[in-house]
C-alpha positions as CSV (number, residue, x, y, z in Angstrom):
1,M,0.1,-0.1,0.0
2,K,1.1,3.4,-0.8
3,I,0.1,6.9,0.3
4,H,0.9,10.1,-1.7
5,I,0.3,13.2,0.3
6,H,-0.2,16.5,-1.9
7,K,-1.0,20.0,-0.9
8,Q,-4.7,19.7,-1.8
9,G,-4.9,16.3,-0.3
10,I,-4.1,12.5,-0.1
11,Y,-4.2,9.9,-2.8
12,M,-4.1,6.0,-0.9
13,A,-3.5,3.3,-3.4
14,G,-3.9,-0.4,-2.3
15,K,-6.6,-3.0,-1.9
16,A,-9.9,-1.5,-0.3
17,W,-9.4,-3.3,3.1
18,E,-5.8,-1.7,3.5
19,I,-6.9,1.5,2.9
20,Q,-10.0,1.2,5.5
21,Q,-7.3,-0.3,7.8
22,K,-5.1,2.8,7.5
23,L,-7.7,5.3,7.5
24,K,-9.1,3.7,10.8
25,E,-5.5,3.8,12.2
26,Y,-4.7,7.6,11.3
27,S,-8.3,8.4,12.4
28,Q,-7.2,7.6,16.1
29,S,-4.4,10.1,15.7
30,Y,-5.9,12.7,13.6
31,E,-9.4,14.6,13.1
32,T,-8.9,16.0,9.8
33,V,-6.7,15.1,6.8
34,S,-5.2,18.6,7.5
35,E,-3.8,17.8,10.4
36,W,-2.4,14.6,8.9
37,I,-0.7,16.4,6.0
38,H,0.7,19.4,8.3
39,D,2.2,16.4,11.0
40,E,3.5,14.5,7.8
41,K,5.5,17.2,6.5
42,K,7.0,18.3,9.9
43,N,7.9,14.7,11.1
44,P,7.7,12.0,8.3
45,R,7.8,8.9,10.0
46,K,5.9,6.4,7.4
47,H,8.2,4.5,5.0
48,N,5.4,4.2,2.5
49,V,4.0,7.8,3.0
50,I,5.5,9.9,-0.2
51,L,5.4,13.6,0.0
52,F,5.2,15.8,-3.5
53,P,7.0,18.8,-3.7
54,L,5.0,22.0,-4.1
55,Q,5.2,23.1,-7.8
56,N,4.7,26.7,-8.6
57,R,2.2,27.3,-11.6
């Protein structure tokens, strides 16, 4: 399973049960996706989370 974090949100790739399990896991630590993204950018600790660099358009 892979989790990609963008400025606008997240993209999760994997089987449905894996995604549901991860969402339950993260929902115990964070109330919103925004909090999750902000925390991941400050302190990346999951090897399956990929942060995308911000692009100026």
